[in-house]
KOLGU-4560 file (N, C-alpha, C; in nm, 3 decimals, padded with zeros to 5 digits):
<recs>
<n_xx: -04.113 n_yy: -11.854 n_zz: 04.171 ca_xx: -04.203 ca_yy: -11.787 ca_zz: 04.192 c_xx: -04.341 c_yy: -11.797 c_zz: 04.104 mol: A seq: 1 type: MET>
<n_xx: -04.394 n_yy: -11.699 n_zz: 04.177 ca_xx: -04.525 ca_yy: -11.713 ca_zz: 04.135 c_xx: -04.581 c_yy: -11.656 c_zz: 03.998 mol: A seq: 2 type: PRO>
<n_xx: -04.638 n_yy: -11.714 n_zz: 03.962 ca_xx: -04.666 ca_yy: -11.766 ca_zz: 03.812 c_xx: -04.679 c_yy: -11.591 c_zz: 03.739 mol: A seq: 3 type: ARG>
<n_xx: -04.809 n_yy: -11.500 n_zz: 03.837 ca_xx: -04.793 ca_yy: -11.402 ca_zz: 03.786 c_xx: -04.712 c_yy: -11.264 c_zz: 03.797 mol: A seq: 4 type: ASN>
<n_xx: -04.555 n_yy: -11.334 n_zz: 03.859 ca_xx: -04.450 ca_yy: -11.252 ca_zz: 03.815 c_xx: -04.348 c_yy: -11.252 c_zz: 03.736 mol: A seq: 5 type: LEU>
<n_xx: -04.366 n_yy: -11.433 n_zz: 03.682 ca_xx: -04.317 ca_yy: -11.449 ca_zz: 03.566 c_xx: -04.359 c_yy: -11.400 c_zz: 03.496 mol: A seq: 6 type: THR>
<n_xx: -04.454 n_yy: -11.409 n_zz: 03.437 ca_xx: -04.597 ca_yy: -11.366 ca_zz: 03.340 c_xx: -04.515 c_yy: -11.197 c_zz: 03.365 mol: A seq: 7 type: HIS>
<n_xx: -04.524 n_yy: -11.145 n_zz: 03.469 ca_xx: -04.472 ca_yy: -10.995 ca_zz: 03.426 c_xx: -04.308 c_yy: -10.952 c_zz: 03.375 mol: A seq: 8 type: PHE>
<n_xx: -04.269 n_yy: -11.049 n_zz: 03.405 ca_xx: -04.124 ca_yy: -11.000 ca_zz: 03.455 c_xx: -04.116 c_yy: -11.060 c_zz: 03.238 mol: A seq: 9 type: HIS>
<n_xx: -04.168 n_yy: -11.173 n_zz: 03.184 ca_xx: -04.170 ca_yy: -11.207 ca_zz: 03.070 c_xx: -04.157 c_yy: -11.055 c_zz: 02.915 mol: A seq: 10 type: ASN>
<n_xx: -04.383 n_yy: -11.013 n_zz: 02.993 ca_xx: -04.361 ca_yy: -10.967 ca_zz: 02.987 c_xx: -04.265 c_yy: -10.806 c_zz: 02.926 mol: A seq: 11 type: LEU>
<n_xx: -04.220 n_yy: -10.793 n_zz: 03.043 ca_xx: -04.108 ca_yy: -10.652 ca_zz: 03.055 c_xx: -04.002 c_yy: -10.697 c_zz: 02.933 mol: A seq: 12 type: TRP>
<n_xx: -03.956 n_yy: -10.806 n_zz: 03.013 ca_xx: -03.857 ca_yy: -10.825 ca_zz: 02.928 c_xx: -03.909 c_yy: -10.865 c_zz: 02.799 mol: A seq: 13 type: HIS>
<n_xx: -03.961 n_yy: -10.886 n_zz: 02.709 ca_xx: -03.990 ca_yy: -10.858 ca_zz: 02.595 c_xx: -03.987 c_yy: -10.723 c_zz: 02.533 mol: A seq: 14 type: GLU>
<n_xx: -04.041 n_yy: -10.625 n_zz: 02.580 ca_xx: -04.069 ca_yy: -10.519 ca_zz: 02.581 c_xx: -03.892 c_yy: -10.461 c_zz: 02.611 mol: A seq: 15 type: SER>
<n_xx: -03.736 n_yy: -10.451 n_zz: 02.670 ca_xx: -03.693 ca_yy: -10.434 ca_zz: 02.635 c_xx: -03.570 c_yy: -10.487 c_zz: 02.581 mol: A seq: 16 type: GLN>
<n_xx: -03.610 n_yy: -10.560 n_zz: 02.498 ca_xx: -03.569 ca_yy: -10.638 ca_zz: 02.442 c_xx: -03.375 c_yy: -10.602 c_zz: 02.360 mol: A seq: 17 type: THR>
<n_xx: -03.265 n_yy: -10.657 n_zz: 02.428 ca_xx: -03.198 ca_yy: -10.518 ca_zz: 02.377 c_xx: -03.107 c_yy: -10.436 c_zz: 02.464 mol: A seq: 18 type: GLY>
<n_xx: -03.194 n_yy: -10.449 n_zz: 02.579 ca_xx: -03.173 ca_yy: -10.332 ca_zz: 02.686 c_xx: -03.189 c_yy: -10.365 c_zz: 02.856 mol: A seq: 19 type: ARG>
<n_xx: -03.167 n_yy: -10.504 n_zz: 02.840 ca_xx: -03.213 ca_yy: -10.559 ca_zz: 02.961 c_xx: -03.113 c_yy: -10.711 c_zz: 03.046 mol: A seq: 20 type: SER>
<n_xx: -03.120 n_yy: -10.798 n_zz: 03.113 ca_xx: -03.061 ca_yy: -10.894 ca_zz: 03.137 c_xx: -03.153 c_yy: -10.965 c_zz: 03.185 mol: A seq: 21 type: THR>
<n_xx: -03.209 n_yy: -11.101 n_zz: 03.159 ca_xx: -03.368 ca_yy: -11.176 ca_zz: 03.152 c_xx: -03.293 c_yy: -11.230 c_zz: 03.309 mol: A seq: 22 type: GLN>
<n_xx: -03.339 n_yy: -11.182 n_zz: 03.398 ca_xx: -03.328 ca_yy: -11.312 ca_zz: 03.520 c_xx: -03.331 c_yy: -11.425 c_zz: 03.529 mol: A seq: 23 type: PHE>
<n_xx: -03.484 n_yy: -11.422 n_zz: 03.582 ca_xx: -03.551 ca_yy: -11.569 ca_zz: 03.478 c_xx: -03.563 c_yy: -11.635 c_zz: 03.395 mol: A seq: 24 type: PHE>
<n_xx: -03.483 n_yy: -11.737 n_zz: 03.353 ca_xx: -03.473 ca_yy: -11.709 ca_zz: 03.216 c_xx: -03.570 c_yy: -11.810 c_zz: 03.186 mol: A seq: 25 type: GLY>
<n_xx: -03.618 n_yy: -11.890 n_zz: 03.037 ca_xx: -03.722 ca_yy: -11.957 ca_zz: 02.991 c_xx: -03.661 c_yy: -12.107 c_zz: 03.031 mol: A seq: 26 type: ARG>
<n_xx: -03.656 n_yy: -12.180 n_zz: 03.082 ca_xx: -03.576 ca_yy: -12.298 ca_zz: 03.024 c_xx: -03.699 c_yy: -12.498 c_zz: 03.037 mol: A seq: 27 type: ARG>
<n_xx: -03.608 n_yy: -12.572 n_zz: 03.020 ca_xx: -03.712 ca_yy: -12.657 ca_zz: 03.025 c_xx: -03.759 c_yy: -12.703 c_zz: 03.157 mol: A seq: 28 type: ASP>
<n_xx: -03.838 n_yy: -12.762 n_zz: 03.194 ca_xx: -03.869 ca_yy: -12.759 ca_zz: 03.291 c_xx: -03.898 c_yy: -12.892 c_zz: 03.391 mol: A seq: 29 type: VAL>
<n_xx: -03.863 n_yy: -12.991 n_zz: 03.459 ca_xx: -03.885 ca_yy: -13.185 ca_zz: 03.508 c_xx: -04.060 c_yy: -13.139 c_zz: 03.492 mol: A seq: 30 type: ASP>
<n_xx: -04.083 n_yy: -13.249 n_zz: 03.410 ca_xx: -04.273 ca_yy: -13.221 ca_zz: 03.415 c_xx: -04.267 c_yy: -13.267 c_zz: 03.574 mol: A seq: 31 type: PRO>
<n_xx: -04.216 n_yy: -13.307 n_zz: 03.684 ca_xx: -04.273 ca_yy: -13.384 ca_zz: 03.777 c_xx: -04.205 c_yy: -13.330 c_zz: 03.946 mol: A seq: 32 type: HIS>
<n_xx: -04.101 n_yy: -13.169 n_zz: 03.851 ca_xx: -04.124 ca_yy: -13.054 ca_zz: 03.959 c_xx: -04.217 c_yy: -12.991 c_zz: 03.901 mol: A seq: 33 type: VAL>
<n_xx: -04.320 n_yy: -12.962 n_zz: 03.762 ca_xx: -04.445 ca_yy: -12.914 ca_zz: 03.748 c_xx: -04.470 c_yy: -12.944 c_zz: 03.814 mol: A seq: 34 type: THR>
<n_xx: -04.569 n_yy: -13.091 n_zz: 03.847 ca_xx: -04.663 ca_yy: -13.160 ca_zz: 03.843 c_xx: -04.670 c_yy: -13.111 c_zz: 04.042 mol: A seq: 35 type: GLN>
<n_xx: -04.475 n_yy: -13.144 n_zz: 04.093 ca_xx: -04.502 ca_yy: -13.083 ca_zz: 04.249 c_xx: -04.532 c_yy: -12.948 c_zz: 04.288 mol: A seq: 36 type: MET>
<n_xx: -04.499 n_yy: -12.832 n_zz: 04.221 ca_xx: -04.546 ca_yy: -12.763 ca_zz: 04.223 c_xx: -04.726 c_yy: -12.680 c_zz: 04.195 mol: A seq: 37 type: LEU>
<n_xx: -04.793 n_yy: -12.765 n_zz: 04.191 ca_xx: -04.885 ca_yy: -12.736 ca_zz: 04.141 c_xx: -04.957 c_yy: -12.798 c_zz: 04.225 mol: A seq: 38 type: GLN>
<n_xx: -04.923 n_yy: -12.931 n_zz: 04.282 ca_xx: -04.971 ca_yy: -12.950 ca_zz: 04.424 c_xx: -04.928 c_yy: -12.860 c_zz: 04.569 mol: A seq: 39 type: VAL>
<n_xx: -04.856 n_yy: -12.807 n_zz: 04.543 ca_xx: -04.790 ca_yy: -12.698 ca_zz: 04.634 c_xx: -04.913 c_yy: -12.580 c_zz: 04.627 mol: A seq: 40 type: VAL>
<n_xx: -04.928 n_yy: -12.499 n_zz: 04.451 ca_xx: -04.990 ca_yy: -12.475 ca_zz: 04.501 c_xx: -05.146 c_yy: -12.404 c_zz: 04.535 mol: A seq: 41 type: ALA>
<n_xx: -05.230 n_yy: -12.601 n_zz: 04.456 ca_xx: -05.342 ca_yy: -12.672 ca_zz: 04.527 c_xx: -05.355 c_yy: -12.656 c_zz: 04.683 mol: A seq: 42 type: ALA>
<n_xx: -05.242 n_yy: -12.663 n_zz: 04.730 ca_xx: -05.235 ca_yy: -12.683 ca_zz: 04.846 c_xx: -05.209 c_yy: -12.556 c_zz: 04.953 mol: A seq: 43 type: LEU>
<n_xx: -05.181 n_yy: -12.467 n_zz: 04.890 ca_xx: -05.163 ca_yy: -12.308 ca_zz: 04.929 c_xx: -05.279 c_yy: -12.230 c_zz: 04.953 mol: A seq: 44 type: ARG>
<n_xx: -05.353 n_yy: -12.306 n_zz: 04.819 ca_xx: -05.495 ca_yy: -12.250 ca_zz: 04.820 c_xx: -05.615 c_yy: -12.246 c_zz: 04.923 mol: A seq: 45 type: ALA>
<n_xx: -05.607 n_yy: -12.409 n_zz: 04.972 ca_xx: -05.673 ca_yy: -12.423 ca_zz: 05.140 c_xx: -05.668 c_yy: -12.305 c_zz: 05.220 mol: A seq: 46 type: LEU>
<n_xx: -05.774 n_yy: -12.336 n_zz: 05.296 ca_xx: -05.744 ca_yy: -12.298 ca_zz: 05.374 c_xx: -05.708 c_yy: -12.305 c_zz: 05.510 mol: A seq: 47 type: PRO>
<n_xx: -05.669 n_yy: -12.211 n_zz: 05.605 ca_xx: -05.521 ca_yy: -12.334 ca_zz: 05.688 c_xx: -05.579 c_yy: -12.401 c_zz: 05.772 mol: A seq: 48 type: PRO>
<n_xx: -05.530 n_yy: -12.480 n_zz: 05.789 ca_xx: -05.571 ca_yy: -12.681 ca_zz: 05.925 c_xx: -05.563 c_yy: -12.568 c_zz: 06.025 mol: A seq: 49 type: VAL>
<n_xx: -05.704 n_yy: -12.555 n_zz: 06.115 ca_xx: -05.646 ca_yy: -12.501 ca_zz: 06.339 c_xx: -05.737 c_yy: -12.655 c_zz: 06.350 mol: A seq: 50 type: THR>
<n_xx: -05.652 n_yy: -12.692 n_zz: 06.443 ca_xx: -05.689 ca_yy: -12.815 ca_zz: 06.556 c_xx: -05.768 c_yy: -12.782 c_zz: 06.632 mol: A seq: 51 type: ALA>
<n_xx: -05.865 n_yy: -12.905 n_zz: 06.697 ca_xx: -06.080 ca_yy: -12.825 ca_zz: 06.749 c_xx: -05.948 c_yy: -12.812 c_zz: 06.896 mol: A seq: 52 type: ARG>
<n_xx: -06.055 n_yy: -12.747 n_zz: 06.965 ca_xx: -06.026 ca_yy: -12.725 ca_zz: 07.068 c_xx: -06.001 c_yy: -12.837 c_zz: 07.181 mol: A seq: 53 type: THR>
<n_xx: -06.125 n_yy: -12.963 n_zz: 07.132 ca_xx: -06.097 ca_yy: -13.116 ca_zz: 07.251 c_xx: -05.932 c_yy: -13.136 c_zz: 07.267 mol: A seq: 54 type: GLU>
<n_xx: -05.928 n_yy: -13.148 n_zz: 07.113 ca_xx: -05.746 ca_yy: -13.198 ca_zz: 07.108 c_xx: -05.642 c_yy: -13.093 c_zz: 07.175 mol: A seq: 55 type: PHE>
<n_xx: -05.682 n_yy: -12.925 n_zz: 07.140 ca_xx: -05.555 ca_yy: -12.851 ca_zz: 07.262 c_xx: -05.552 c_yy: -12.877 c_zz: 07.323 mol: A seq: 56 type: VAL>
<n_xx: -05.689 n_yy: -12.881 n_zz: 07.404 ca_xx: -05.730 ca_yy: -12.941 ca_zz: 07.570 c_xx: -05.637 c_yy: -13.019 c_zz: 07.628 mol: A seq: 57 type: LYS>
<n_xx: -05.675 n_yy: -13.142 n_zz: 07.500 ca_xx: -05.634 ca_yy: -13.315 ca_zz: 07.586 c_xx: -05.541 c_yy: -13.258 c_zz: 07.566 mol: A seq: 58 type: ASP>
<n_xx: -05.433 n_yy: -13.310 n_zz: 07.469 ca_xx: -05.302 ca_yy: -13.293 ca_zz: 07.472 c_xx: -05.220 c_yy: -13.143 c_zz: 07.599 mol: A seq: 59 type: LEU>
<n_xx: -05.337 n_yy: -13.050 n_zz: 07.586 ca_xx: -05.194 ca_yy: -12.961 ca_zz: 07.711 c_xx: -05.199 c_yy: -13.060 c_zz: 07.808 mol: A seq: 60 type: ARG>
<n_xx: -05.305 n_yy: -13.099 n_zz: 07.867 ca_xx: -05.358 ca_yy: -13.181 ca_zz: 08.023 c_xx: -05.219 c_yy: -13.238 c_zz: 07.968 mol: A seq: 61 type: GLU>
<n_xx: -05.228 n_yy: -13.354 n_zz: 07.927 ca_xx: -05.116 ca_yy: -13.471 ca_zz: 07.922 c_xx: -04.967 c_yy: -13.428 c_zz: 07.903 mol: A seq: 62 type: ARG>
<n_xx: -04.981 n_yy: -13.298 n_zz: 07.869 ca_xx: -04.856 ca_yy: -13.254 ca_zz: 07.812 c_xx: -04.765 c_yy: -13.192 c_zz: 08.035 mol: A seq: 63 type: LEU>
<n_xx: -04.931 n_yy: -13.124 n_zz: 08.061 ca_xx: -04.845 ca_yy: -13.092 ca_zz: 08.182 c_xx: -04.838 c_yy: -13.189 c_zz: 08.259 mol: A seq: 64 type: MET>
<n_xx: -04.934 n_yy: -13.317 n_zz: 08.270 ca_xx: -04.910 ca_yy: -13.441 ca_zz: 08.348 c_xx: -04.798 c_yy: -13.454 c_zz: 08.351 mol: A seq: 65 type: ALA>
<n_xx: -04.695 n_yy: -13.532 n_zz: 08.201 ca_xx: -04.599 ca_yy: -13.538 ca_zz: 08.183 c_xx: -04.498 c_yy: -13.503 c_zz: 08.283 mol: A seq: 66 type: GLU>
<n_xx: -04.455 n_yy: -13.349 n_zz: 08.259 ca_xx: -04.416 ca_yy: -13.293 ca_zz: 08.313 c_xx: -04.449 c_yy: -13.259 c_zz: 08.506 mol: A seq: 67 type: THR>
<n_xx: -04.554 n_yy: -13.305 n_zz: 08.543 ca_xx: -04.537 ca_yy: -13.322 ca_zz: 08.670 c_xx: -04.529 c_yy: -13.441 c_zz: 08.701 mol: A seq: 68 type: LEU>
<n_xx: -04.478 n_yy: -13.514 n_zz: 08.597 ca_xx: -04.377 ca_yy: -13.661 ca_zz: 08.637 c_xx: -04.288 c_yy: -13.678 c_zz: 08.657 mol: A seq: 69 type: ASN>
<n_xx: -04.272 n_yy: -13.603 n_zz: 08.586 ca_xx: -04.096 ca_yy: -13.570 ca_zz: 08.528 c_xx: -04.063 c_yy: -13.494 c_zz: 08.650 mol: A seq: 70 type: ARG>
<n_xx: -04.102 n_yy: -13.428 n_zz: 08.728 ca_xx: -04.096 ca_yy: -13.330 ca_zz: 08.859 c_xx: -04.085 c_yy: -13.421 c_zz: 08.971 mol: A seq: 71 type: ALA>
<n_xx: -04.065 n_yy: -13.517 n_zz: 08.968 ca_xx: -04.057 ca_yy: -13.586 ca_zz: 09.090 c_xx: -03.912 c_yy: -13.595 c_zz: 09.061 mol: A seq: 72 type: SER>
<n_xx: -03.867 n_yy: -13.690 n_zz: 08.946 ca_xx: -03.708 ca_yy: -13.714 ca_zz: 08.914 c_xx: -03.600 c_yy: -13.631 c_zz: 08.920 mol: A seq: 73 type: SER>
<n_xx: -03.697 n_yy: -13.458 n_zz: 08.908 ca_xx: -03.536 ca_yy: -13.353 ca_zz: 08.847 c_xx: -03.618 c_yy: -13.221 c_zz: 08.885 mol: A seq: 74 type: SER>
<n_xx: -03.682 n_yy: -13.194 n_zz: 09.009 ca_xx: -03.774 ca_yy: -13.142 ca_zz: 09.006 c_xx: -03.672 c_yy: -12.962 c_zz: 08.891 mol: A seq: 75 type: PRO>
<n_xx: -03.590 n_yy: -12.972 n_zz: 08.965 ca_xx: -03.480 ca_yy: -12.813 ca_zz: 08.880 c_xx: -03.584 c_yy: -12.796 c_zz: 08.718 mol: A seq: 76 type: SER>
<n_xx: -03.567 n_yy: -12.944 n_zz: 08.650 ca_xx: -03.646 ca_yy: -12.917 ca_zz: 08.467 c_xx: -03.788 c_yy: -12.903 c_zz: 08.484 mol: A seq: 77 type: ALA>
<n_xx: -03.845 n_yy: -12.995 n_zz: 08.554 ca_xx: -03.987 ca_yy: -12.934 ca_zz: 08.586 c_xx: -03.994 c_yy: -12.814 c_zz: 08.550 mol: A seq: 78 type: ALA>
<n_xx: -03.987 n_yy: -12.712 n_zz: 08.716 ca_xx: -03.948 ca_yy: -12.641 ca_zz: 08.728 c_xx: -03.916 c_yy: -12.524 c_zz: 08.577 mol: A seq: 79 type: THR>
<n_xx: -03.826 n_yy: -12.556 n_zz: 08.485 ca_xx: -03.821 ca_yy: -12.543 ca_zz: 08.414 c_xx: -03.907 c_yy: -12.488 c_zz: 08.317 mol: A seq: 80 type: ALA>
<n_xx: -03.954 n_yy: -12.662 n_zz: 08.265 ca_xx: -04.086 ca_yy: -12.703 ca_zz: 08.120 c_xx: -04.174 c_yy: -12.568 c_zz: 08.230 mol: A seq: 81 type: HIS>
<n_xx: -04.245 n_yy: -12.586 n_zz: 08.292 ca_xx: -04.332 ca_yy: -12.512 ca_zz: 08.356 c_xx: -04.339 c_yy: -12.336 c_zz: 08.339 mol: A seq: 82 type: LEU>
<n_xx: -04.202 n_yy: -12.293 n_zz: 08.393 ca_xx: -04.182 ca_yy: -12.168 ca_zz: 08.385 c_xx: -04.105 c_yy: -12.096 c_zz: 08.229 mol: A seq: 83 type: SER>
<n_xx: -04.170 n_yy: -12.197 n_zz: 08.123 ca_xx: -04.068 ca_yy: -12.196 ca_zz: 08.009 c_xx: -04.236 c_yy: -12.184 c_zz: 07.901 mol: A seq: 84 type: THR>
<n_xx: -04.266 n_yy: -12.092 n_zz: 07.805 ca_xx: -04.447 ca_yy: -12.111 ca_zz: 07.731 c_xx: -04.424 c_yy: -12.197 c_zz: 07.621 mol: A seq: 85 type: ASN>
<n_xx: -04.563 n_yy: -12.164 n_zz: 07.501 ca_xx: -04.499 ca_yy: -12.273 ca_zz: 07.439 c_xx: -04.392 c_yy: -12.233 c_zz: 07.299 mol: A seq: 86 type: ALA>
<n_xx: -04.316 n_yy: -12.097 n_zz: 07.319 ca_xx: -04.288 ca_yy: -12.062 ca_zz: 07.234 c_xx: -04.124 c_yy: -12.084 c_zz: 07.235 mol: A seq: 87 type: CYS>
<n_xx: -04.108 n_yy: -12.129 n_zz: 07.330 ca_xx: -03.969 ca_yy: -12.169 ca_zz: 07.440 c_xx: -03.898 c_yy: -12.021 c_zz: 07.507 mol: A seq: 88 type: GLY>
<n_xx: -04.026 n_yy: -11.874 n_zz: 07.557 ca_xx: -03.996 ca_yy: -11.830 ca_zz: 07.631 c_xx: -04.045 c_yy: -11.839 c_zz: 07.754 mol: A seq: 89 type: HIS>
<n_xx: -03.903 n_yy: -11.766 n_zz: 07.854 ca_xx: -03.985 ca_yy: -11.777 ca_zz: 07.996 c_xx: -04.059 c_yy: -11.613 c_zz: 08.073 mol: A seq: 90 type: ARG>
</recs>
């Protein structure tokens, strides 16, 4: 759960003492879990990774060549691969 949401919930819960249920109770957390969550947060803060244009072009050429190579052994399979986009839609 995001830290600011937990903080908000805890503040709200403290103001509602005796009138509410604490959904996200405070509990002891394994230090290894805390460390991993910190790593996850740090990775999420980084800008997204994108593939280099040259890599994408080369990979596409290699995949298309492989599809054409397989066409010689099974023309119907190659046609199905060529008519399907990257998301698996025709």
